[in-house]
Every structure is written in C-alpha cells, then in structure tokens.
C-alpha positions as CSV (number, residue, x, y, z in Angstrom):
1,X,0.2,-0.2,-0.4
2,X,0.9,3.7,-0.9
3,X,0.8,4.8,2.9
4,X,3.3,2.0,3.8
5,X,5.9,2.9,1.5
6,X,5.1,6.3,2.7
7,X,5.9,5.5,6.0
8,X,8.6,3.1,5.0
9,X,10.5,5.5,3.6
10,X,10.3,8.5,5.6
11,X,11.7,5.5,9.0
12,X,14.1,4.5,7.1
13,X,14.9,8.1,6.4
14,X,15.1,8.1,9.7
15,X,18.1,5.3,10.3
16,X,20.0,6.5,7.8
17,X,20.3,10.1,9.7
18,X,20.6,8.4,13.0
19,X,23.4,4.6,12.2
20,X,26.3,5.4,10.7
21,X,26.5,4.9,6.7
22,X,23.1,4.8,4.2
23,X,22.1,1.7,4.7
24,X,20.5,1.3,8.3
25,X,17.1,2.4,6.2
26,X,17.3,-0.1,3.9
27,X,17.5,-2.6,6.3
28,X,13.9,-0.7,8.3
29,X,12.3,-1.0,4.6
30,X,13.4,-4.5,3.6
31,X,11.3,-5.8,7.1
32,X,8.8,-3.2,6.9
33,X,7.8,-4.5,3.0
34,X,8.5,-8.4,3.2
35,X,4.6,-9.1,4.3
36,X,4.0,-6.9,1.1
37,X,6.1,-7.8,-1.2
38,X,6.3,-11.9,-1.5
39,X,8.0,-12.3,1.3
40,X,11.9,-11.7,2.9
41,X,14.0,-12.5,-0.2
42,X,12.2,-10.5,-2.3
43,X,12.3,-7.2,-0.2
44,X,16.0,-7.1,0.4
45,X,16.3,-7.4,-3.2
46,X,14.2,-4.8,-4.3
47,X,15.8,-2.6,-1.8
48,X,19.0,-4.3,-2.9
49,X,17.9,-3.1,-6.8
50,X,17.3,0.6,-5.5
51,X,20.4,0.9,-4.0
52,X,22.5,-1.1,-7.1
53,X,20.1,1.2,-9.7
54,X,20.7,3.9,-7.6
55,X,25.0,3.4,-8.2
56,X,24.8,3.1,-11.4
57,X,23.3,6.9,-12.2
58,X,26.4,8.0,-9.5
59,X,28.6,6.5,-11.7
60,X,27.6,7.6,-15.1
61,X,27.1,11.0,-13.7
62,X,30.6,10.6,-12.0
63,X,32.9,9.3,-15.3
64,X,31.1,12.5,-17.2
65,X,31.7,14.9,-15.3
66,X,35.0,13.9,-14.9
67,X,35.8,13.4,-18.1
68,X,34.4,17.0,-18.7
69,X,36.3,18.7,-16.0
70,X,38.8,16.6,-14.7
71,X,40.2,16.3,-10.8
72,X,43.2,15.8,-10.0
73,X,44.0,14.4,-6.8
74,X,47.4,14.8,-4.8
75,X,47.7,11.5,-3.1
76,X,50.8,9.6,-5.3
77,X,53.9,10.7,-6.3
78,X,54.2,12.9,-9.5
79,X,54.9,9.0,-11.3
80,X,52.0,8.0,-10.7
81,X,50.2,11.0,-12.7
82,X,47.1,7.5,-13.1
83,X,46.2,7.3,-10.1
84,X,45.3,10.8,-9.2
85,X,43.6,10.9,-12.1
86,X,39.7,11.0,-11.0
87,X,38.4,9.2,-14.5
88,X,40.7,6.6,-13.6
89,X,39.2,5.9,-10.4
90,X,35.3,6.1,-11.6
91,X,36.4,4.6,-14.7
92,X,38.1,1.7,-12.2
93,X,34.5,1.6,-9.7
94,X,32.6,1.6,-13.3
95,X,34.5,-1.0,-14.6
96,X,34.1,-3.3,-11.6
97,X,30.0,-2.3,-11.3
98,X,29.8,-3.6,-14.2
99,X,31.7,-7.1,-14.2
100,X,29.9,-7.9,-10.6
101,X,26.4,-7.1,-12.1
102,X,27.3,-9.8,-14.8
103,X,28.4,-11.8,-12.4
104,X,25.1,-10.9,-10.1
105,X,22.9,-12.0,-13.2
106,X,24.3,-14.9,-13.9
107,X,21.9,-18.0,-13.2
108,X,25.0,-20.4,-13.4
109,X,27.3,-18.4,-10.6
110,X,23.9,-18.9,-8.2
111,X,24.0,-22.5,-8.5
112,X,27.7,-22.7,-7.9
113,X,28.0,-20.2,-5.0
114,X,24.6,-22.2,-3.2
115,X,26.4,-25.1,-4.0
116,X,28.9,-24.2,-1.5
117,X,26.6,-22.5,1.1
118,X,24.9,-25.9,0.8
119,X,28.1,-27.4,2.0
120,X,28.2,-25.7,4.8
121,X,24.6,-25.3,5.3
122,X,21.9,-26.1,3.8
123,X,18.7,-23.4,4.9
124,X,22.2,-20.7,3.7
125,X,22.1,-22.5,0.6
126,X,18.3,-22.2,0.1
127,X,18.1,-18.1,1.9
128,X,20.8,-17.6,-0.8
129,X,18.5,-18.7,-3.5
130,X,15.7,-17.2,-3.4
131,X,18.0,-14.0,-2.7
132,X,19.0,-14.8,-6.1
133,X,15.6,-15.9,-7.8
134,X,14.6,-12.7,-6.7
135,X,17.4,-10.0,-7.5
136,X,16.5,-11.5,-10.7
137,X,13.5,-10.6,-11.8
138,X,13.8,-7.3,-11.3
139,X,15.8,-7.9,-14.1
140,X,13.7,-5.5,-16.9
141,X,12.7,-2.6,-14.6
142,X,15.6,-1.5,-14.2
143,X,16.4,-0.2,-17.6
144,X,13.6,2.3,-16.1
145,X,15.3,2.6,-12.4
146,X,18.0,3.6,-13.8
147,X,16.8,7.1,-15.8
148,X,14.7,7.5,-13.2
149,X,17.9,7.2,-10.4
150,X,19.4,8.9,-13.3
151,X,17.0,12.3,-13.2
152,X,17.2,11.6,-8.7
153,X,20.9,12.0,-8.9
154,X,21.4,14.7,-10.9
155,X,18.8,16.8,-9.2
156,X,20.7,16.3,-6.0
157,X,24.3,17.1,-8.0
158,X,22.5,21.3,-9.1
159,X,21.1,21.3,-5.5
160,X,24.2,20.8,-4.0
161,X,25.6,23.5,-6.4
162,X,22.6,25.9,-6.1
163,X,23.9,25.4,-2.4
164,X,27.4,26.1,-2.9
165,X,26.3,29.4,-5.0
166,X,23.8,30.7,-2.2
167,X,26.7,31.2,0.6
168,X,29.3,32.5,-2.2
169,X,31.3,29.6,-3.1
170,X,31.9,29.1,-7.2
171,X,32.3,25.7,-8.2
172,X,31.4,24.7,-11.4
173,X,28.9,22.2,-11.9
174,X,30.5,19.2,-13.0
175,X,33.4,19.3,-10.0
176,X,30.2,19.5,-7.8
177,X,29.0,16.6,-10.0
178,X,32.1,14.9,-9.4
179,X,32.3,15.6,-5.8
180,X,28.8,14.3,-4.9
181,X,28.9,11.1,-6.2
182,X,32.2,10.2,-4.1
183,X,30.5,11.4,-1.2
184,X,27.4,9.4,-2.2
185,X,30.1,5.9,-2.4
186,X,31.4,6.7,0.9
187,X,28.3,7.0,2.1
188,X,27.9,3.3,0.9
189,X,30.6,1.3,1.0
C-alpha cells in the first residue's frame, strides 16, 4: 500500500540519519515491506536493486563529469599521474560495477554459490537461492529505474551546486557532480 511505502521511507530516512552510513534504513524498509512484497527475499532484493540502480546513475554522472571537468588528486607521487586522476578511479569503479552485475545476473554463478553454501548449511543455501531468484526478477525494470535514478541523482547535484552558489562558493557544476558522487559512493561503502 502507498501509505506503507511513505511510512517505511520516512522511517528508513530516520535510521539513515541516526546510524553511520546510509544503509540502516534499507534494512528497516526491507523488513516493513516484506509481508507485502512476497517475503523477505523479494523485499531485500528490491531494496538492493534500488541501491544498485542508484549506484549505476551515480557512476554515469561521475564518469561524464570527470571527463568534462578533470579533477586531479594529490595522493600519489607525480610519477603515478594515472592514480591521481579521478577519471581513473571512477572508470575502474564503473568497470568493477559492471563486472559484479554481470556475475549477479548469471544463474550459473548463483548455482555454484548456492552449492558451495550448501556444503556448510542447507538452509543458508536455500535462502541465498531465493534471494538471487528474487534479485533476477528485477532485471527487466532495471533500465527504467536507472533512468529515474539519473534524474534523481542529477537533481541532487544541481541542489548542491545551488547551495554552494548561495553561500558564495563558485564551484563548477561538473566538479560538484564529481564531489557529490564521491561522497555518496563513500557513504554506501
């Protein structure tokens, strides 16, 4: 029901603000939605997919912004110029993201993981299998969800840009997009 979605979102936001990181509210939302979503596996998979599509949008914005407005770090000696490039780090993160998602979308890998878990615990293997099946059910709506996430994440970037302008900081929008993405990815990790 719509009111449950609103209530669980608001309670989730409370926990995100109270607990370190930004995933505490995801657990609450998942638990509240489970009775209506077809079980805990489906609810957890939907929350994970929401975070997953949000990360896809963040990485798209960050990579585009990093190429438009190159940001250089001063973490490594000058001889390691590639490692000081934000383009390199966002590109590597995007490739890792794609690789992990290709593995997650693969039924064969799921079978191997569930069989390996079955050697230790049959109930764990069954739960992992249900969770992966639920996750795979969200493949089709992933593309529209990424489109919506792009709009949402870009709105966040523009909001931070306007706040920076309001307090007298003249930061370029692409730099704000790189910075906002880096902060969001760090919070997710």
